[in-house]
mmJSON file of the N, C-alpha and C atoms, coordinates in Angstrom:
{"data_MODEL":{"atom_site":{
"group_PDB":["ATOM","ATOM","ATOM","ATOM","ATOM","ATOM","ATOM","ATOM","ATOM","ATOM","ATOM","ATOM","ATOM","ATOM","ATOM","ATOM","ATOM","ATOM","ATOM","ATOM","ATOM","ATOM","ATOM","ATOM","ATOM","ATOM","ATOM","ATOM","ATOM","ATOM","ATOM","ATOM","ATOM","ATOM","ATOM","ATOM","ATOM","ATOM","ATOM","ATOM","ATOM","ATOM","ATOM","ATOM","ATOM","ATOM","ATOM","ATOM","ATOM","ATOM","ATOM","ATOM","ATOM","ATOM","ATOM","ATOM","ATOM","ATOM","ATOM","ATOM","ATOM","ATOM","ATOM","ATOM","ATOM","ATOM","ATOM","ATOM","ATOM","ATOM","ATOM","ATOM","ATOM","ATOM","ATOM","ATOM","ATOM","ATOM","ATOM","ATOM","ATOM","ATOM","ATOM","ATOM","ATOM","ATOM","ATOM","ATOM","ATOM","ATOM","ATOM","ATOM","ATOM","ATOM","ATOM","ATOM","ATOM","ATOM","ATOM","ATOM","ATOM","ATOM","ATOM","ATOM","ATOM","ATOM","ATOM","ATOM","ATOM","ATOM","ATOM","ATOM","ATOM","ATOM","ATOM","ATOM","ATOM","ATOM","ATOM","ATOM","ATOM","ATOM","ATOM","ATOM","ATOM","ATOM"],
"id":[1,2,3,4,5,6,7,8,9,10,11,12,13,14,15,16,17,18,19,20,21,22,23,24,25,26,27,28,29,30,31,32,33,34,35,36,37,38,39,40,41,42,43,44,45,46,47,48,49,50,51,52,53,54,55,56,57,58,59,60,61,62,63,64,65,66,67,68,69,70,71,72,73,74,75,76,77,78,79,80,81,82,83,84,85,86,87,88,89,90,91,92,93,94,95,96,97,98,99,100,101,102,103,104,105,106,107,108,109,110,111,112,113,114,115,116,117,118,119,120,121,122,123,124,125,126],
"type_symbol":["N","C","C","N","C","C","N","C","C","N","C","C","N","C","C","N","C","C","N","C","C","N","C","C","N","C","C","N","C","C","N","C","C","N","C","C","N","C","C","N","C","C","N","C","C","N","C","C","N","C","C","N","C","C","N","C","C","N","C","C","N","C","C","N","C","C","N","C","C","N","C","C","N","C","C","N","C","C","N","C","C","N","C","C","N","C","C","N","C","C","N","C","C","N","C","C","N","C","C","N","C","C","N","C","C","N","C","C","N","C","C","N","C","C","N","C","C","N","C","C","N","C","C","N","C","C"],
"label_atom_id":["N","CA","C","N","CA","C","N","CA","C","N","CA","C","N","CA","C","N","CA","C","N","CA","C","N","CA","C","N","CA","C","N","CA","C","N","CA","C","N","CA","C","N","CA","C","N","CA","C","N","CA","C","N","CA","C","N","CA","C","N","CA","C","N","CA","C","N","CA","C","N","CA","C","N","CA","C","N","CA","C","N","CA","C","N","CA","C","N","CA","C","N","CA","C","N","CA","C","N","CA","C","N","CA","C","N","CA","C","N","CA","C","N","CA","C","N","CA","C","N","CA","C","N","CA","C","N","CA","C","N","CA","C","N","CA","C","N","CA","C","N","CA","C","N","CA","C"],
"label_alt_id":[null,null,null,null,null,null,null,null,null,null,null,null,null,null,null,null,null,null,null,null,null,null,null,null,null,null,null,null,null,null,null,null,null,null,null,null,null,null,null,null,null,null,null,null,null,null,null,null,null,null,null,null,null,null,null,null,null,null,null,null,null,null,null,null,null,null,null,null,null,null,null,null,null,null,null,null,null,null,null,null,null,null,null,null,null,null,null,null,null,null,null,null,null,null,null,null,null,null,null,null,null,null,null,null,null,null,null,null,null,null,null,null,null,null,null,null,null,null,null,null,null,null,null,null,null,null],
"label_comp_id":["MET","MET","MET","THR","THR","THR","ASN","ASN","ASN","HIS","HIS","HIS","LYS","LYS","LYS","LYS","LYS","LYS","ASN","ASN","ASN","SER","SER","SER","SER","SER","SER","GLU","GLU","GLU","GLU","GLU","GLU","ASN","ASN","ASN","LEU","LEU","LEU","THR","THR","THR","GLY","GLY","GLY","THR","THR","THR","LEU","LEU","LEU","LEU","LEU","LEU","ALA","ALA","ALA","THR","THR","THR","PHE","PHE","PHE","GLY","GLY","GLY","ILE","ILE","ILE","GLY","GLY","GLY","LEU","LEU","LEU","ILE","ILE","ILE","ILE","ILE","ILE","ILE","ILE","ILE","ILE","ILE","ILE","PHE","PHE","PHE","TRP","TRP","TRP","ILE","ILE","ILE","ALA","ALA","ALA","ALA","ALA","ALA","PHE","PHE","PHE","ASP","ASP","ASP","LEU","LEU","LEU","TYR","TYR","TYR","ILE","ILE","ILE","GLY","GLY","GLY","ARG","ARG","ARG","PHE","PHE","PHE"],
"label_asym_id":["A","A","A","A","A","A","A","A","A","A","A","A","A","A","A","A","A","A","A","A","A","A","A","A","A","A","A","A","A","A","A","A","A","A","A","A","A","A","A","A","A","A","A","A","A","A","A","A","A","A","A","A","A","A","A","A","A","A","A","A","A","A","A","A","A","A","A","A","A","A","A","A","A","A","A","A","A","A","A","A","A","A","A","A","A","A","A","A","A","A","A","A","A","A","A","A","A","A","A","A","A","A","A","A","A","A","A","A","A","A","A","A","A","A","A","A","A","A","A","A","A","A","A","A","A","A"],
"label_entity_id":["1","1","1","1","1","1","1","1","1","1","1","1","1","1","1","1","1","1","1","1","1","1","1","1","1","1","1","1","1","1","1","1","1","1","1","1","1","1","1","1","1","1","1","1","1","1","1","1","1","1","1","1","1","1","1","1","1","1","1","1","1","1","1","1","1","1","1","1","1","1","1","1","1","1","1","1","1","1","1","1","1","1","1","1","1","1","1","1","1","1","1","1","1","1","1","1","1","1","1","1","1","1","1","1","1","1","1","1","1","1","1","1","1","1","1","1","1","1","1","1","1","1","1","1","1","1"],
"label_seq_id":[1,1,1,2,2,2,3,3,3,4,4,4,5,5,5,6,6,6,7,7,7,8,8,8,9,9,9,10,10,10,11,11,11,12,12,12,13,13,13,14,14,14,15,15,15,16,16,16,17,17,17,18,18,18,19,19,19,20,20,20,21,21,21,22,22,22,23,23,23,24,24,24,25,25,25,26,26,26,27,27,27,28,28,28,29,29,29,30,30,30,31,31,31,32,32,32,33,33,33,34,34,34,35,35,35,36,36,36,37,37,37,38,38,38,39,39,39,40,40,40,41,41,41,42,42,42],
"pdbx_PDB_ins_code":[null,null,null,null,null,null,null,null,null,null,null,null,null,null,null,null,null,null,null,null,null,null,null,null,null,null,null,null,null,null,null,null,null,null,null,null,null,null,null,null,null,null,null,null,null,null,null,null,null,null,null,null,null,null,null,null,null,null,null,null,null,null,null,null,null,null,null,null,null,null,null,null,null,null,null,null,null,null,null,null,null,null,null,null,null,null,null,null,null,null,null,null,null,null,null,null,null,null,null,null,null,null,null,null,null,null,null,null,null,null,null,null,null,null,null,null,null,null,null,null,null,null,null,null,null,null],
"Cartn_x":[29.336,28.795,27.709,27.909,26.909,25.611,25.717,24.528,23.772,24.511,23.854,23.061,23.659,22.945,21.705,21.86,20.742,19.597,19.918,18.884,18.202,18.983,18.418,17.494,17.913,17.101,15.808,15.895,14.7,13.739,14.27,13.413,12.72,13.465,12.897,11.808,12.056,11.091,9.829,10.004,8.852,8.033,8.701,7.997,7.229,7.837,7.166,5.946,6.086,4.978,3.818,4.128,3.079,2.407,3.182,2.613,1.689,2.104,1.285,-0.031,0.045,-1.178,-2.076,-1.473,-2.259,-3.007,-2.317,-2.954,-4.027,-3.732,-4.709,-5.954,-5.764,-6.9,-7.763,-7.123,-7.87,-8.679,-8.076,-8.777,-9.967,-9.766,-10.859,-12.004,-11.676,-12.715,-13.471,-12.738,-13.371,-14.341,-13.903,-14.761,-15.992,-15.827,-16.981,-17.979,-17.479,-18.362,-19.088,-18.37,-18.984,-20.016,-19.704,-20.635,-21.887,-21.701,-22.837,-23.743,-23.149,-23.948,-24.706,-24.041,-24.665,-25.839,-25.647,-26.712,-27.862,-27.546,-28.571,-29.552,-29.165,-30.047,-31.129,-30.931,-31.887,-32.63],
"Cartn_y":[3.855,2.662,3.058,4.163,4.618,4.963,5.633,5.995,4.757,3.72,2.487,1.844,1.811,1.247,2.077,3.398,4.281,4.067,3.996,3.783,2.437,1.408,0.081,0.099,0.79,0.884,1.64,2.723,3.505,2.693,1.934,1.097,0.033,-0.56,-1.572,-0.954,0.259,0.944,1.28,1.713,2.027,0.765,-0.344,-1.608,-2.028,-1.851,-2.19,-1.308,-0.017,0.926,0.544,0.224,-0.168,-1.465,-2.415,-3.676,-3.424,-2.542,-2.219,-1.576,-0.611,0.032,-0.975,-1.891,-2.9,-3.801,-4.276,-5.141,-4.371,-3.129,-2.292,-2.074,-1.854,-1.645,-2.901,-4.07,-5.333,-5.507,-5.198,-5.322,-4.371,-3.129,-2.15,-2.611,-3.118,-3.617,-4.776,-5.681,-6.809,-6.327,-5.341,-4.825,-4.124,-3.379,-2.71,-3.751,-4.812,-5.867,-6.555,-6.862,-7.515,-6.597,-5.305,-4.34,-4.217,-4.231,-4.148,-5.374,-6.552,-7.763,-7.67,-7.151,-7.01,-6.033,-4.886,-3.881,-4.413,-5.212,-5.748,-6.677,-7.215,-8.14,-7.417,-6.119,-5.375,-4.324],
"Cartn_z":[0.391,1.048,2.058,2.736,3.695,2.983,1.826,1.063,0.6,0.19,-0.269,0.868,2.051,3.208,3.528,3.465,3.782,2.79,1.498,0.486,0.688,0.968,1.197,2.41,3.453,4.664,4.385,3.614,3.295,2.439,1.485,0.643,1.489,2.423,3.307,4.176,4.673,5.524,4.733,3.476,2.625,2.373,2.111,1.895,3.134,4.29,5.548,5.76,5.454,5.61,4.692,3.439,2.493,2.939,3.441,3.914,5.105,6.001,7.17,6.756,5.817,5.341,4.628,3.867,3.155,4.122,5.145,6.14,6.901,7.259,7.955,7.122,5.821,4.922,4.845,4.769,4.732,6.02,7.171,8.452,8.508,8.051,8.06,7.161,5.97,5.06,5.709,6.381,7.06,8.139,8.949,10.016,9.466,8.369,7.756,7.246,6.616,6.114,7.27,8.343,9.502,10.152,10.26,10.844,9.98,8.653,7.734,7.89,8.026,8.244,9.57,10.612,11.928,11.873,11.238,11.131,10.278,9.28,8.386,9.08,10.227,10.946,11.728,11.989,12.811,12.002],
"occupancy":[1.0,1.0,1.0,1.0,1.0,1.0,1.0,1.0,1.0,1.0,1.0,1.0,1.0,1.0,1.0,1.0,1.0,1.0,1.0,1.0,1.0,1.0,1.0,1.0,1.0,1.0,1.0,1.0,1.0,1.0,1.0,1.0,1.0,1.0,1.0,1.0,1.0,1.0,1.0,1.0,1.0,1.0,1.0,1.0,1.0,1.0,1.0,1.0,1.0,1.0,1.0,1.0,1.0,1.0,1.0,1.0,1.0,1.0,1.0,1.0,1.0,1.0,1.0,1.0,1.0,1.0,1.0,1.0,1.0,1.0,1.0,1.0,1.0,1.0,1.0,1.0,1.0,1.0,1.0,1.0,1.0,1.0,1.0,1.0,1.0,1.0,1.0,1.0,1.0,1.0,1.0,1.0,1.0,1.0,1.0,1.0,1.0,1.0,1.0,1.0,1.0,1.0,1.0,1.0,1.0,1.0,1.0,1.0,1.0,1.0,1.0,1.0,1.0,1.0,1.0,1.0,1.0,1.0,1.0,1.0,1.0,1.0,1.0,1.0,1.0,1.0],
"B_iso_or_equiv":[0.0,0.0,0.0,0.0,0.0,0.0,0.0,0.0,0.0,0.0,0.0,0.0,0.0,0.0,0.0,0.0,0.0,0.0,0.0,0.0,0.0,0.0,0.0,0.0,0.0,0.0,0.0,0.0,0.0,0.0,0.0,0.0,0.0,0.0,0.0,0.0,0.0,0.0,0.0,0.0,0.0,0.0,0.0,0.0,0.0,0.0,0.0,0.0,0.0,0.0,0.0,0.0,0.0,0.0,0.0,0.0,0.0,0.0,0.0,0.0,0.0,0.0,0.0,0.0,0.0,0.0,0.0,0.0,0.0,0.0,0.0,0.0,0.0,0.0,0.0,0.0,0.0,0.0,0.0,0.0,0.0,0.0,0.0,0.0,0.0,0.0,0.0,0.0,0.0,0.0,0.0,0.0,0.0,0.0,0.0,0.0,0.0,0.0,0.0,0.0,0.0,0.0,0.0,0.0,0.0,0.0,0.0,0.0,0.0,0.0,0.0,0.0,0.0,0.0,0.0,0.0,0.0,0.0,0.0,0.0,0.0,0.0,0.0,0.0,0.0,0.0],
"pdbx_formal_charge":[null,null,null,null,null,null,null,null,null,null,null,null,null,null,null,null,null,null,null,null,null,null,null,null,null,null,null,null,null,null,null,null,null,null,null,null,null,null,null,null,null,null,null,null,null,null,null,null,null,null,null,null,null,null,null,null,null,null,null,null,null,null,null,null,null,null,null,null,null,null,null,null,null,null,null,null,null,null,null,null,null,null,null,null,null,null,null,null,null,null,null,null,null,null,null,null,null,null,null,null,null,null,null,null,null,null,null,null,null,null,null,null,null,null,null,null,null,null,null,null,null,null,null,null,null,null],
"auth_seq_id":[1,1,1,2,2,2,3,3,3,4,4,4,5,5,5,6,6,6,7,7,7,8,8,8,9,9,9,10,10,10,11,11,11,12,12,12,13,13,13,14,14,14,15,15,15,16,16,16,17,17,17,18,18,18,19,19,19,20,20,20,21,21,21,22,22,22,23,23,23,24,24,24,25,25,25,26,26,26,27,27,27,28,28,28,29,29,29,30,30,30,31,31,31,32,32,32,33,33,33,34,34,34,35,35,35,36,36,36,37,37,37,38,38,38,39,39,39,40,40,40,41,41,41,42,42,42],
"auth_comp_id":["MET","MET","MET","THR","THR","THR","ASN","ASN","ASN","HIS","HIS","HIS","LYS","LYS","LYS","LYS","LYS","LYS","ASN","ASN","ASN","SER","SER","SER","SER","SER","SER","GLU","GLU","GLU","GLU","GLU","GLU","ASN","ASN","ASN","LEU","LEU","LEU","THR","THR","THR","GLY","GLY","GLY","THR","THR","THR","LEU","LEU","LEU","LEU","LEU","LEU","ALA","ALA","ALA","THR","THR","THR","PHE","PHE","PHE","GLY","GLY","GLY","ILE","ILE","ILE","GLY","GLY","GLY","LEU","LEU","LEU","ILE","ILE","ILE","ILE","ILE","ILE","ILE","ILE","ILE","ILE","ILE","ILE","PHE","PHE","PHE","TRP","TRP","TRP","ILE","ILE","ILE","ALA","ALA","ALA","ALA","ALA","ALA","PHE","PHE","PHE","ASP","ASP","ASP","LEU","LEU","LEU","TYR","TYR","TYR","ILE","ILE","ILE","GLY","GLY","GLY","ARG","ARG","ARG","PHE","PHE","PHE"],
"auth_asym_id":["A","A","A","A","A","A","A","A","A","A","A","A","A","A","A","A","A","A","A","A","A","A","A","A","A","A","A","A","A","A","A","A","A","A","A","A","A","A","A","A","A","A","A","A","A","A","A","A","A","A","A","A","A","A","A","A","A","A","A","A","A","A","A","A","A","A","A","A","A","A","A","A","A","A","A","A","A","A","A","A","A","A","A","A","A","A","A","A","A","A","A","A","A","A","A","A","A","A","A","A","A","A","A","A","A","A","A","A","A","A","A","A","A","A","A","A","A","A","A","A","A","A","A","A","A","A"],
"auth_atom_id":["N","CA","C","N","CA","C","N","CA","C","N","CA","C","N","CA","C","N","CA","C","N","CA","C","N","CA","C","N","CA","C","N","CA","C","N","CA","C","N","CA","C","N","CA","C","N","CA","C","N","CA","C","N","CA","C","N","CA","C","N","CA","C","N","CA","C","N","CA","C","N","CA","C","N","CA","C","N","CA","C","N","CA","C","N","CA","C","N","CA","C","N","CA","C","N","CA","C","N","CA","C","N","CA","C","N","CA","C","N","CA","C","N","CA","C","N","CA","C","N","CA","C","N","CA","C","N","CA","C","N","CA","C","N","CA","C","N","CA","C","N","CA","C","N","CA","C"],
"pdbx_PDB_model_num":[1,1,1,1,1,1,1,1,1,1,1,1,1,1,1,1,1,1,1,1,1,1,1,1,1,1,1,1,1,1,1,1,1,1,1,1,1,1,1,1,1,1,1,1,1,1,1,1,1,1,1,1,1,1,1,1,1,1,1,1,1,1,1,1,1,1,1,1,1,1,1,1,1,1,1,1,1,1,1,1,1,1,1,1,1,1,1,1,1,1,1,1,1,1,1,1,1,1,1,1,1,1,1,1,1,1,1,1,1,1,1,1,1,1,1,1,1,1,1,1,1,1,1,1,1,1]
}}}
């Protein structure tokens, strides 16, 4: 039973990590696009 809880917790943690990286990647892409638009004006 302890192993099952541990595996479930690790899977949940991995999912959280992937979600965090996904959101971070979207934010970085957004900032790069905004910076490119800003630089393009000058």
